[in-house]
GUNU-317071 format. One line per 8 residues: number of its first residue (from 1); their letters; for each residue x, y, z of C-alpha. Coordinates in steps of 0.25 Angstrom, whole numbers, always signed. Layout:
% GUNU-317071
NUM = A = X/Y/Z ~ ...
% end
This chain:
% GUNU-317071
1 = MILWKFTF = -37/+1/-202 ~ -50/-8/-205 ~ -48/-15/-192 ~ -47/-2/-185 ~ -59/+3/-191 ~ -67/-11/-186 ~ -61/-8/-172 ~ -67/+7/-172
9 = REMKNRPG = -80/+1/-178 ~ -82/-8/-167 ~ -80/+3/-156 ~ -89/+12/-163 ~ -100/+0/-164 ~ -98/-4/-150 ~ -93/+8/-142 ~ -98/+1/-128
17 = RATLTLLS = -89/-10/-130 ~ -77/-1/-134 ~ -79/+9/-123 ~ -80/-3/-113 ~ -67/-9/-119 ~ -59/+4/-119 ~ -65/+7/-105 ~ -60/-7/-100
25 = IVIGVAAV = -46/-2/-104 ~ -48/+11/-97 ~ -53/+5/-84 ~ -41/-5/-84 ~ -30/+6/-88 ~ -37/+15/-77 ~ -36/+4/-67 ~ -22/+1/-69
33 = VAVIISTN = -18/+15/-69 ~ -27/+19/-56 ~ -22/+5/-49 ~ -7/+9/-52 ~ -9/+24/-48 ~ -17/+20/-35 ~ -7/+9/-32 ~ +5/+19/-34
41 = TTHEAQRH = -3/+29/-24 ~ -4/+17/-14 ~ +11/+15/-15 ~ +13/+30/-13 ~ +4/+29/-1 ~ +11/+18/+5 ~ +25/+26/+1 ~ +19/+38/+10
49 = LQEGIAGR = +16/+29/+20 ~ +30/+23/+20 ~ +36/+36/+21 ~ +25/+40/+31 ~ +29/+28/+40 ~ +45/+28/+37 ~ +48/+40/+31 ~ +53/+44/+16
57 = SAFEVVKE = +68/+41/+18 ~ +72/+26/+16 ~ +86/+28/+22 ~ +95/+37/+29 ~ +111/+38/+25 ~ +118/+43/+38 ~ +132/+42/+42 ~ +137/+34/+55
65 = GGDFFPVK = +135/+42/+67 ~ +126/+53/+61 ~ +137/+61/+56 ~ +135/+72/+46 ~ +140/+68/+32 ~ +141/+75/+18 ~ +129/+70/+9 ~ +139/+68/-3
73 = DIAGITAV = +145/+56/+5 ~ +133/+48/+2 ~ +129/+55/-12 ~ +129/+40/-18 ~ +116/+36/-11 ~ +108/+46/-21 ~ +112/+37/-33 ~ +107/+23/-26
81 = SGVKSVVP = +95/+17/-34 ~ +82/+19/-28 ~ +86/+32/-20 ~ +77/+43/-22 ~ +83/+54/-14 ~ +92/+57/-2 ~ +90/+68/+8 ~ +102/+74/+16
89 = TVTKMTKA = +98/+76/+31 ~ +105/+81/+44 ~ +98/+75/+57 ~ +103/+79/+70 ~ +98/+80/+84 ~ +98/+93/+92 ~ +93/+101/+102 ~ +81/+110/+99
97 = FFPQPGGA = +75/+121/+108 ~ +61/+125/+107 ~ +57/+138/+114 ~ +44/+136/+121 ~ +32/+146/+123 ~ +31/+156/+133 ~ +46/+157/+136 ~ +47/+143/+141
105 = KTLEKLIS = +60/+136/+141 ~ +65/+131/+127 ~ +62/+117/+125 ~ +73/+108/+121 ~ +72/+95/+112 ~ +82/+87/+105 ~ +77/+86/+91 ~ +82/+81/+77
113 = VIGVEPAQ = +85/+91/+67 ~ +85/+87/+52 ~ +90/+94/+41 ~ +84/+91/+27 ~ +85/+100/+14 ~ +72/+107/+14 ~ +69/+101/-1 ~ +72/+88/+3
121 = MNVLGDYE = +63/+88/+15 ~ +50/+83/+6 ~ +59/+73/-1 ~ +63/+67/+14 ~ +49/+68/+18 ~ +49/+65/+32 ~ +42/+78/+36 ~ +30/+85/+31
129 = LKEGRALV = +27/+100/+34 ~ +15/+102/+43 ~ +16/+117/+46 ~ +26/+129/+42 ~ +34/+128/+30 ~ +45/+118/+25 ~ +60/+121/+25 ~ +66/+128/+11
137 = DDDALVDD = +81/+129/+7 ~ +80/+144/+11 ~ +79/+139/+26 ~ +93/+132/+26 ~ +104/+139/+34 ~ +96/+151/+38 ~ +105/+159/+48 ~ +95/+166/+57
145 = DTKPVLIE = +84/+160/+67 ~ +74/+157/+56 ~ +81/+144/+52 ~ +69/+136/+48 ~ +66/+122/+53 ~ +55/+113/+53 ~ +51/+105/+65 ~ +43/+91/+66
153 = AGLAKAVG = +29/+93/+72 ~ +31/+83/+84 ~ +42/+91/+89 ~ +36/+105/+86 ~ +23/+100/+95 ~ +31/+94/+106 ~ +40/+108/+108 ~ +29/+117/+105
161 = VGINDSVK = +35/+124/+92 ~ +29/+129/+79 ~ +31/+136/+66 ~ +40/+148/+67 ~ +46/+144/+81 ~ +60/+143/+84 ~ +69/+132/+88 ~ +83/+132/+93
169 = LHTIAAFV = +92/+120/+88 ~ +105/+115/+94 ~ +116/+116/+81 ~ +130/+112/+80 ~ +134/+124/+72 ~ +128/+133/+83 ~ +122/+131/+96 ~ +108/+134/+94
177 = QVFKIVGI = +101/+138/+81 ~ +87/+144/+81 ~ +77/+138/+70 ~ +63/+142/+66 ~ +52/+132/+63 ~ +45/+134/+51 ~ +38/+121/+49 ~ +33/+109/+56
185 = VSPRSAAN = +34/+95/+50 ~ +28/+82/+53 ~ +34/+69/+50 ~ +29/+62/+37 ~ +33/+48/+42 ~ +26/+42/+54 ~ +39/+36/+58 ~ +45/+50/+59
193 = IQQAGGVI = +34/+54/+68 ~ +38/+44/+78 ~ +53/+46/+75 ~ +56/+60/+71 ~ +50/+69/+82 ~ +59/+81/+85 ~ +64/+85/+72 ~ +67/+99/+66
201 = LLPLPTAQ = +70/+100/+51 ~ +80/+110/+45 ~ +85/+112/+32 ~ +98/+103/+30 ~ +108/+115/+27 ~ +103/+119/+41 ~ +105/+107/+48 ~ +119/+104/+41
209 = AYYGKKLG = +123/+118/+45 ~ +119/+118/+60 ~ +121/+102/+62 ~ +132/+98/+52 ~ +140/+110/+51 ~ +141/+108/+36 ~ +132/+108/+25 ~ +130/+95/+16
217 = RVTGVSVI = +132/+86/+28 ~ +120/+78/+33 ~ +118/+67/+44 ~ +109/+58/+34 ~ +103/+56/+20 ~ +89/+51/+19 ~ +87/+41/+7 ~ +73/+41/+0
225 = LQDGADAA = +71/+30/-10 ~ +63/+30/-23 ~ +49/+22/-22 ~ +50/+7/-23 ~ +66/+7/-20 ~ +70/-4/-11 ~ +75/+2/+1 ~ +85/-10/+6
233 = IVGSEITS = +92/-10/-9 ~ +93/+5/-9 ~ +98/+5/+6 ~ +109/-5/+3 ~ +114/+3/-10 ~ +114/+16/-2 ~ +122/+9/+9 ~ +132/+3/-1
241 = KLPEGFRV = +134/+18/-7 ~ +136/+25/+8 ~ +151/+28/+12 ~ +157/+22/+25 ~ +151/+27/+37 ~ +136/+29/+32 ~ +124/+21/+34 ~ +109/+19/+28
249 = DSPAARAS = +99/+20/+38 ~ +83/+18/+38 ~ +77/+31/+43 ~ +73/+30/+57 ~ +59/+33/+52 ~ +59/+19/+45 ~ +63/+12/+57 ~ +50/+16/+64
257 = LSAETLLP = +38/+11/+55 ~ +38/+3/+43 ~ +34/+6/+29 ~ +30/-8/+27 ~ +16/-5/+33 ~ +7/-8/+20 ~ +17/-18/+12 ~ +7/-29/+13
265 = LELGLRFA = -4/-20/+7 ~ +6/-17/-4 ~ +5/-31/-8 ~ -10/-30/-10 ~ -9/-17/-18 ~ +2/-23/-28 ~ -8/-35/-30 ~ -20/-27/-31
273 = CALLIFLA = -13/-17/-41 ~ -9/-28/-50 ~ -23/-35/-50 ~ -30/-22/-53 ~ -21/-20/-65 ~ -24/-35/-69 ~ -39/-32/-67 ~ -37/-21/-77
281 = GIMIFNTF = -31/-30/-87 ~ -43/-40/-85 ~ -53/-29/-87 ~ -47/-25/-101 ~ -46/-39/-105 ~ -61/-43/-101 ~ -66/-31/-109 ~ -58/-34/-122
289 = LMNIGERR = -62/-48/-122 ~ -76/-45/-122 ~ -73/-34/-132 ~ -67/-44/-142 ~ -77/-55/-138 ~ -89/-46/-143 ~ -82/-43/-156 ~ -79/-59/-159
297 = KQLAILRA = -89/-58/-172 ~ -84/-45/-177 ~ -70/-50/-176 ~ -75/-63/-183 ~ -81/-55/-194 ~ -68/-47/-197 ~ -60/-61/-197 ~ -71/-66/-207
305 = IGTTRGQV = -68/-54/-217 ~ -54/-56/-217 ~ -47/-50/-204 ~ -35/-58/-199 ~ -34/-64/-185 ~ -21/-54/-184 ~ -30/-42/-188 ~ -40/-44/-178
313 = VKMLFNEG = -30/-46/-167 ~ -24/-33/-172 ~ -36/-26/-173 ~ -40/-29/-159 ~ -26/-27/-155 ~ -26/-13/-160 ~ -40/-11/-152 ~ -35/-16/-140
321 = LLFGAFGT = -23/-6/-141 ~ -32/+6/-144 ~ -41/+2/-133 ~ -29/+1/-124 ~ -23/+15/-127 ~ -35/+22/-125 ~ -39/+14/-114 ~ -26/+16/-106
329 = AAGCFLGI = -26/+31/-109 ~ -40/+33/-103 ~ -37/+23/-92 ~ -24/+31/-88 ~ -32/+43/-85 ~ -44/+36/-79 ~ -34/+28/-69 ~ -28/+42/-64
337 = GGAYLLSK = -42/+47/-62 ~ -46/+35/-54 ~ -34/+34/-46 ~ -36/+48/-42 ~ -50/+46/-40 ~ -47/+35/-31 ~ -37/+42/-24 ~ -47/+53/-20
345 = VMSQAMAG = -58/+43/-16 ~ -48/+36/-6 ~ -44/+50/+0 ~ -58/+53/+3 ~ -60/+38/+9 ~ -48/+39/+17 ~ -52/+52/+24 ~ -45/+61/+14
353 = GVMPPLAI = -32/+64/+8 ~ -24/+52/+13 ~ -22/+46/-1 ~ -8/+49/-8 ~ -9/+56/-21 ~ -10/+48/-34 ~ +4/+41/-37 ~ +4/+44/-53
361 = SATPFIMA = +16/+38/-60 ~ +18/+32/-74 ~ +16/+18/-70 ~ +2/+17/-70 ~ +1/+24/-84 ~ +13/+14/-90 ~ +5/+3/-83 ~ -8/+7/-90
369 = GIVGPLVS = -2/+9/-103 ~ +3/-6/-103 ~ -9/-12/-97 ~ -20/-4/-105 ~ -15/-7/-119 ~ -8/-20/-117 ~ -21/-25/-109 ~ -29/-20/-119
377 = IVSVLVPA = -21/-27/-131 ~ -20/-40/-123 ~ -34/-40/-120 ~ -39/-38/-135 ~ -29/-48/-140 ~ -32/-60/-132 ~ -47/-61/-137 ~ -43/-54/-151
385 = YLASRITP = -34/-66/-152 ~ -46/-76/-149 ~ -55/-69/-158 ~ -45/-70/-170 ~ -44/-84/-168 ~ -60/-87/-169 ~ -64/-89/-183 ~ -73/-79/-190
393 = LEGMRPVI = -84/-90/-190 ~ -82/-93/-176 ~ -82/-79/-173 ~ -95/-75/-178 ~ -102/-85/-171 ~ -109/-83/-157 ~ -100/-86/-145 ~ -103/-99/-138
401 = SESKTHIS = -106/-97/-123 ~ -95/-98/-115 ~ -103/-105/-104 ~ -104/-117/-114 ~ -89/-118/-116 ~ -80/-126/-106 ~ -67/-121/-99 ~ -56/-129/-105
409 = KTYIAFSI = -49/-138/-96 ~ -36/-132/-99 ~ -42/-118/-95 ~ -47/-125/-82 ~ -33/-131/-79 ~ -25/-119/-82 ~ -33/-110/-74 ~ -33/-118/-62
417 = LVFIATAG = -18/-121/-63 ~ -15/-106/-64 ~ -23/-103/-52 ~ -16/-114/-43 ~ -2/-110/-49 ~ -4/-95/-46 ~ -11/-98/-32 ~ +2/-106/-31
425 = LLAGCITG = +11/-94/-34 ~ +4/-86/-23 ~ +5/-96/-12 ~ +20/-96/-16 ~ +21/-81/-15 ~ +15/-82/-1 ~ +23/-94/+4 ~ +36/-88/+0
433 = YLPVETLV = +40/-98/-12 ~ +38/-86/-22 ~ +42/-72/-20 ~ +30/-65/-13 ~ +32/-53/-22 ~ +27/-61/-33 ~ +13/-61/-27 ~ +6/-50/-35
441 = SCGLIFTL = +10/-58/-48 ~ +5/-71/-42 ~ -8/-64/-38 ~ -11/-59/-51 ~ -8/-72/-58 ~ -17/-78/-47 ~ -29/-69/-51 ~ -27/-72/-65
449 = AFILLIPL = -28/-86/-62 ~ -41/-85/-54 ~ -47/-78/-65 ~ -44/-89/-74 ~ -53/-98/-65 ~ -64/-91/-66 ~ -70/-97/-79 ~ -69/-110/-71
457 = ALGPVARF = -79/-106/-61 ~ -86/-95/-68 ~ -98/-105/-72 ~ -101/-111/-59 ~ -99/-98/-52 ~ -108/-90/-62 ~ -120/-100/-61 ~ -119/-101/-45
465 = TSRTLRPL = -119/-86/-44 ~ -131/-84/-54 ~ -138/-94/-46 ~ -135/-87/-34 ~ -139/-74/-39 ~ -152/-81/-45 ~ -162/-74/-34 ~ -156/-60/-38
473 = FGAEGEIA = -154/-61/-53 ~ -164/-72/-57 ~ -162/-78/-71 ~ -154/-66/-75 ~ -142/-71/-66 ~ -142/-85/-74 ~ -141/-77/-87 ~ -131/-68/-82
481 = SRQILRRR = -122/-81/-77 ~ -125/-86/-91 ~ -120/-74/-97 ~ -107/-74/-88 ~ -104/-88/-93 ~ -105/-86/-106 ~ -93/-77/-106 ~ -84/-84/-96
489 = VRATLTIG = -71/-76/-100 ~ -77/-63/-99 ~ -84/-68/-86 ~ -70/-72/-81 ~ -63/-58/-83 ~ -75/-50/-77 ~ -75/-58/-65 ~ -59/-58/-65
497 = ILYIAVST = -61/-42/-65 ~ -70/-43/-54 ~ -61/-52/-46 ~ -48/-44/-47 ~ -56/-32/-43 ~ -62/-38/-32 ~ -50/-46/-26 ~ -41/-34/-28
505 = VVSLGTMT = -50/-26/-19 ~ -53/-37/-9 ~ -37/-41/-8 ~ -32/-26/-7 ~ -43/-22/+2 ~ -41/-34/+11 ~ -26/-32/+11 ~ -28/-17/+14
513 = RNTVNDVM = -37/-19/+26 ~ -28/-30/+32 ~ -15/-22/+30 ~ -22/-9/+35 ~ -27/-17/+47 ~ -14/-23/+50 ~ -7/-9/+49 ~ -17/-2/+58
521 = GWYNKSMK = -18/-13/+68 ~ -2/-12/+70 ~ -3/+3/+69 ~ -13/+5/+79 ~ -7/-5/+89 ~ +8/-1/+87 ~ +5/+13/+87 ~ -4/+15/+97
529 = GDFFIRAS = -2/+27/+107 ~ -4/+42/+108 ~ +10/+47/+109 ~ +24/+44/+108 ~ +37/+50/+113 ~ +51/+50/+107 ~ +63/+57/+109 ~ +67/+68/+99
537 = APDLAAKS = +72/+63/+86 ~ +85/+55/+85 ~ +97/+59/+76 ~ +93/+50/+65 ~ +107/+52/+59 ~ +114/+46/+71 ~ +103/+36/+74 ~ +104/+40/+89
545 = TIEMPLSV = +91/+39/+97 ~ +85/+45/+109 ~ +79/+36/+119 ~ +69/+40/+129 ~ +71/+36/+143 ~ +59/+26/+148 ~ +57/+35/+160 ~ +49/+44/+149
553 = GEEIRGVS = +39/+34/+146 ~ +37/+32/+162 ~ +34/+47/+163 ~ +24/+47/+151 ~ +17/+35/+158 ~ +14/+45/+170 ~ +6/+54/+161 ~ -8/+55/+163
561 = GVRCVDSL = -16/+49/+151 ~ -4/+40/+146 ~ -8/+25/+146 ~ +5/+19/+142 ~ +19/+23/+136 ~ +27/+13/+128 ~ +42/+15/+126 ~ +48/+11/+112
569 = RVVDVSLD = +62/+8/+109 ~ +67/+3/+95 ~ +80/-5/+93 ~ +86/-11/+82 ~ +89/-25/+84 ~ +95/-37/+76 ~ +89/-51/+74 ~ +99/-62/+71
577 = TKRLAKAP = +93/-69/+58 ~ +101/-81/+60 ~ +92/-86/+72 ~ +79/-82/+65 ~ +69/-92/+60 ~ +69/-86/+46 ~ +79/-76/+41 ~ +73/-64/+35
585 = PEAAGSVK = +77/-60/+20 ~ +86/-49/+23 ~ +95/-59/+32 ~ +98/-67/+20 ~ +113/-67/+18 ~ +115/-58/+30 ~ +128/-59/+38 ~ +124/-53/+50
593 = NEMSVKLL = +110/-61/+49 ~ +103/-50/+58 ~ +90/-42/+56 ~ +88/-28/+61 ~ +74/-26/+68 ~ +68/-16/+77 ~ +65/-20/+91 ~ +54/-11/+97
601 = IRDFTDAK = +55/-10/+112 ~ +42/-6/+118 ~ +35/-5/+132 ~ +22/-12/+130 ~ +15/-4/+141 ~ +1/-5/+135 ~ -7/-15/+143 ~ -18/-15/+132
609 = ELPFVMKD = -11/-20/+120 ~ +2/-22/+114 ~ +6/-13/+101 ~ +7/-25/+92 ~ -3/-32/+81 ~ +1/-47/+84 ~ +2/-55/+72 ~ +2/-69/+78
617 = GSDPNAVR = -10/-67/+88 ~ -2/-67/+100 ~ -8/-64/+113 ~ -5/-50/+117 ~ -2/-54/+131 ~ +8/-64/+127 ~ +14/-55/+118 ~ +15/-43/+130
625 = QGLIEGGV = +21/-54/+140 ~ +31/-59/+129 ~ +36/-46/+127 ~ +37/-43/+141 ~ +46/-56/+142 ~ +55/-51/+131 ~ +48/-56/+120 ~ +46/-49/+106
633 = VIGSVLAN = +35/-45/+97 ~ +40/-47/+82 ~ +35/-39/+69 ~ +28/-48/+60 ~ +37/-44/+48 ~ +49/-48/+56 ~ +42/-61/+61 ~ +39/-66/+47
641 = RIGVGVGD = +54/-61/+42 ~ +61/-70/+52 ~ +51/-81/+53 ~ +48/-79/+68 ~ +35/-79/+76 ~ +30/-79/+90 ~ +38/-88/+99 ~ +51/-87/+91
649 = AVPLKTAQ = +63/-79/+96 ~ +72/-69/+88 ~ +86/-67/+91 ~ +88/-53/+95 ~ +101/-45/+97 ~ +99/-38/+109 ~ +109/-30/+120 ~ +110/-44/+127
657 = GERQVRIV = +114/-52/+115 ~ +105/-59/+106 ~ +92/-64/+111 ~ +81/-73/+107 ~ +68/-65/+109 ~ +55/-72/+109 ~ +44/-68/+99 ~ +30/-65/+107
665 = GVTTAYVS = +22/-58/+96 ~ +22/-55/+80 ~ +16/-41/+76 ~ +13/-33/+65 ~ +24/-22/+64 ~ +25/-11/+54 ~ +37/-4/+61 ~ +51/-6/+55
673 = GGKVLYME = +47/-16/+43 ~ +40/-25/+54 ~ +55/-30/+59 ~ +52/-26/+74 ~ +53/-32/+87 ~ +45/-28/+99 ~ +50/-30/+114 ~ +45/-26/+127
681 = GAKARELM = +52/-13/+133 ~ +59/-18/+146 ~ +64/-32/+140 ~ +68/-26/+127 ~ +76/-14/+133 ~ +83/-25/+142 ~ +86/-34/+130 ~ +90/-22/+121
689 = GVSGADIF = +98/-13/+130 ~ +91/-1/+126 ~ +83/+8/+135 ~ +73/+20/+133 ~ +63/+23/+122 ~ +62/+28/+108 ~ +48/+31/+109 ~ +36/+32/+120
697 = IITCNDID = +22/+27/+116 ~ +12/+34/+123 ~ -3/+30/+124 ~ -13/+38/+132 ~ -24/+32/+141 ~ -38/+31/+134 ~ -45/+35/+146 ~ -36/+47/+148
705 = RSTRSIAA = -38/+51/+133 ~ -53/+54/+137 ~ -51/+62/+149 ~ -37/+68/+145 ~ -33/+73/+132 ~ -22/+68/+124 ~ -16/+82/+122 ~ -15/+82/+138
713 = IESDIKKV = -7/+69/+139 ~ +1/+73/+127 ~ +5/+85/+135 ~ +9/+79/+148 ~ +18/+68/+139 ~ +24/+79/+132 ~ +28/+85/+146 ~ +35/+73/+149
721 = CEANGNLL = +43/+73/+135 ~ +47/+86/+138 ~ +52/+83/+152 ~ +61/+71/+145 ~ +67/+80/+135 ~ +68/+77/+120 ~ +55/+68/+119 ~ +44/+71/+108
729 = LLSFADLR = +29/+68/+110 ~ +23/+63/+98 ~ +9/+58/+94 ~ +5/+45/+88 ~ -6/+52/+81 ~ +3/+58/+71 ~ +9/+46/+68 ~ -4/+38/+67
737 = SKLDDLLA = -10/+50/+58 ~ +2/+50/+48 ~ +1/+34/+47 ~ -14/+34/+46 ~ -13/+45/+35 ~ -2/+36/+27 ~ -10/+23/+30 ~ -23/+29/+24
745 = GVIGSMWG = -16/+33/+11 ~ -12/+19/+9 ~ -24/+13/+12 ~ -33/+22/+4 ~ -24/+19/-8 ~ -25/+4/-5 ~ -41/+7/-4 ~ -41/+14/-17
753 = ITALAFVI = -34/+3/-25 ~ -45/-6/-19 ~ -56/+3/-24 ~ -49/+4/-37 ~ -50/-11/-39 ~ -65/-10/-36 ~ -66/+1/-47 ~ -58/-6/-57
761 = GAFGVANT = -66/-18/-55 ~ -79/-11/-55 ~ -75/-4/-70 ~ -70/-17/-75 ~ -82/-26/-71 ~ -92/-15/-77 ~ -84/-14/-90 ~ -84/-29/-91
769 = LTMNVLEQ = -100/-30/-88 ~ -102/-20/-98 ~ -94/-27/-108 ~ -102/-40/-103 ~ -115/-34/-106 ~ -111/-29/-120 ~ -106/-42/-123 ~ -120/-48/-119
777 = TRELALLR = -127/-38/-126 ~ -134/-47/-137 ~ -137/-58/-126 ~ -144/-48/-117 ~ -151/-43/-128 ~ -157/-57/-132 ~ -161/-59/-117 ~ -169/-46/-119
785 = VVAMTRRQ = -176/-51/-131 ~ -180/-64/-123 ~ -187/-55/-114 ~ -176/-52/-103 ~ -179/-38/-96 ~ -170/-27/-95 ~ -170/-29/-80 ~ -166/-44/-82
793 = VRRTVLAQ = -154/-40/-91 ~ -149/-30/-81 ~ -150/-42/-69 ~ -143/-51/-80 ~ -131/-40/-81 ~ -132/-37/-66 ~ -132/-53/-63 ~ -120/-54/-72
801 = ATIFGLVG = -112/-43/-64 ~ -117/-50/-50 ~ -111/-63/-55 ~ -98/-57/-59 ~ -98/-49/-47 ~ -100/-60/-36 ~ -90/-70/-43 ~ -79/-59/-44
809 = IITGTIGG = -81/-53/-32 ~ -82/-65/-24 ~ -69/-71/-30 ~ -63/-57/-30 ~ -66/-57/-15 ~ -60/-71/-11 ~ -48/-69/-22 ~ -45/-55/-15
817 = LVGSYTMT = -45/-61/-1 ~ -35/-72/-6 ~ -27/-61/-11 ~ -27/-53/+0 ~ -23/-65/+9 ~ -12/-69/-1 ~ -5/-55/+1 ~ -7/-56/+15
825 = LSAVPLFG = +1/-69/+16 ~ +11/-64/+5 ~ +14/-50/+14 ~ +21/-58/+24 ~ +32/-64/+16 ~ +33/-51/+8 ~ +32/-41/+19 ~ +34/-49/+32
833 = QAPDFAIH = +20/-46/+38 ~ +5/-45/+32 ~ -9/-40/+38 ~ -17/-50/+44 ~ -26/-56/+33 ~ -41/-52/+36 ~ -54/-52/+28 ~ -63/-40/+28
841 = PTMLVVTT = -77/-44/+26 ~ -82/-30/+25 ~ -72/-26/+14 ~ -77/-39/+7 ~ -91/-35/+8 ~ -89/-21/+3 ~ -80/-28/-9 ~ -91/-37/-12
849 = VSGMIILL = -103/-28/-12 ~ -95/-17/-18 ~ -91/-25/-29 ~ -104/-30/-32 ~ -110/-16/-32 ~ -99/-11/-41 ~ -102/-23/-51 ~ -117/-21/-52
857 = IAAWAPAV = -115/-7/-53 ~ -106/-9/-65 ~ -115/-20/-71 ~ -127/-11/-70 ~ -123/-2/-83 ~ -122/-14/-91 ~ -134/-21/-86 ~ -142/-8/-89
865 = RASRLNLL = -136/-8/-103 ~ -139/-22/-106 ~ -154/-20/-102 ~ -156/-8/-111 ~ -150/-15/-124 ~ -157/-12/-138 ~ -161/-27/-141 ~ -160/-26/-156
873 = IALQYE = -146/-19/-155 ~ -141/-29/-144 ~ -147/-41/-152 ~ -136/-37/-163 ~ -125/-34/-154 ~ -112/-43/-157
% end
């Protein structure tokens, strides 16, 4: 009880020190909470992007031949671990008849009807309501002509119908039934924009009654997975539980665009999150080290009057626990507020409203409850144990200047060996000798090893920096350098805080910029066009397709204002992995030794450029010629996994038997998981024995854009579509807008975490500098006594901050670039492809200048306080 009184008396006598100690914990815990919430929010944004690209459902369970089946036949899949929910659906192709205004002839279209329980439409999440109302349970099995349906926006625009218009659908139960359009929906996923045009949504009982004859029977069940579930494992377990005659398919939407767009960036996000939590721990440790160090004499007096070592340690343990508990509680609230404020700021910066809502769960608070008290206790116990080992007589003596003490050879050897060893671990991750998944852990150890090296170089670097800054700070810079060297351990931790903050900003910022540039480069190349045409949606359950004749493309080329028309056909092909230079992991132990890939057959009619971002620097003209001669361009993910490159051949199974096809280029590919091959239309159609096109991609002439409106060109193309039956004309603008919004949310979240690293570093350094000034109170007072002016005191403190800043920011920048480059190298074995590494000088300059400005602003308050010391009181400070 007496020791508790001593603790509270110390807090009362030195409220500034106690406040700063508590504040360090609050900032550290708030950093942990804000970082985890921001990271979870970024993951949520990436999940939205994944769903926006590939759709929400991971699998579709269907019966061979697309027949109807009772849902109870596959009831066992709901118990499979990792399955979040299952959504029964009815999908059928049928004829639709749309009355035209002015008594014109009824327009006939072949469309897909999809039946879903109204309550489960949001669970499936493939469409969002844009106009009108959603379906409700009461809409099912209405007998009159008001039977409600929803229509897809692209189809509604193509046939000229809207809310409250009627549509006649051909059914099985009756020849024609009249339905009323009550809502217009648009696809949530970019893939559905391409693939699911021509869709009308019905309540599931209505679809069952008119197309399946019996209630309770469906054509498929969509399976939605829990967050973090392994799709491959869940898919395998679902397959094992299905009766004979059923199969598990990936939805057509997932075959179109890959959800792996930002996976390399995920590696940087994980590393940044771990570093920032590590930074919070160092910040708390640094503050407690200063706190206990300042109380050296008081602790020695306690020992002299009979307090045992155990009692001293116990007192400080309880103190750390108290600070940890209060700091954790306050830090949790501050962390939520900080994450919310950051989200709002990033929403404004990203042109409003693209950021996802905060993903708040129990995880950040559990982590904060562990990190806050635990780090506080560990941080106080280490210096407390060291203080307890000092005899009372030693403790009451003045502290010997650390600049006059030598760093032991043992410490030098240990720190160098740890640094070399962790560098070797990183190299092992990159080269494949160690699992690349351990990269984050190895990176954290490497960062700690680098911080251990700082005391070795601190003396020469501090002296060199002070001499360099002598024209700016004069003698005050030299005094500042000596003050820093008197406290090597604390200076090391302060520089370490700055190093981690800056390296996190630089590495995550560089990775973000490089990944975004890579994605947008591919995006702008491969999705270049103004319109695309596809047939009305296929019957997904039966997996049937409607191919369009190539003559349609010739007709469109004749439309005034159209510059080029590419046909695109997607074919599933197999590669014989026995003949590959490097068998992929999934082929290990395979009996068939085959890999299924997507072959994209395209007519490259644009003479200006190819729709590829080449990864090997190939000459576009040589690539074009190689395609004409029957070669293939291979996706970089597939090329890396099977170990091939330009000039190699891949064994392709074709309609003419197995053929060795030469690789003429390697390209970035974010479609079908990167497992794609591109071939030129004429040669590929002959080789694969296919005809027609799945999609026509239309690009308008730039000159005609200025003299003739896009709307006029669209009107003429639409006439061609109507003349050829069930063709839908859709705009690339819808697809680009969807992807732009989704991608902006992810990028905004990533930049938010980058900004958070800056904020945490600034608070940490400000707190540390303030503690430094408190620790130097008596020394600064002595300097004032020997005629140092207030202005010179301020310059001395600012000079210390500048030296800290230059050393921490320069090393942090170098470390961030090395970290970003390491993550780029590691992304190839982990994900199959990685963005090209590039240094962005503007970002580095902004980071350096911003860091120094923030640092000097943080140092200003302690500098002013130091210049206003009451000399009589300051000389008595202990």
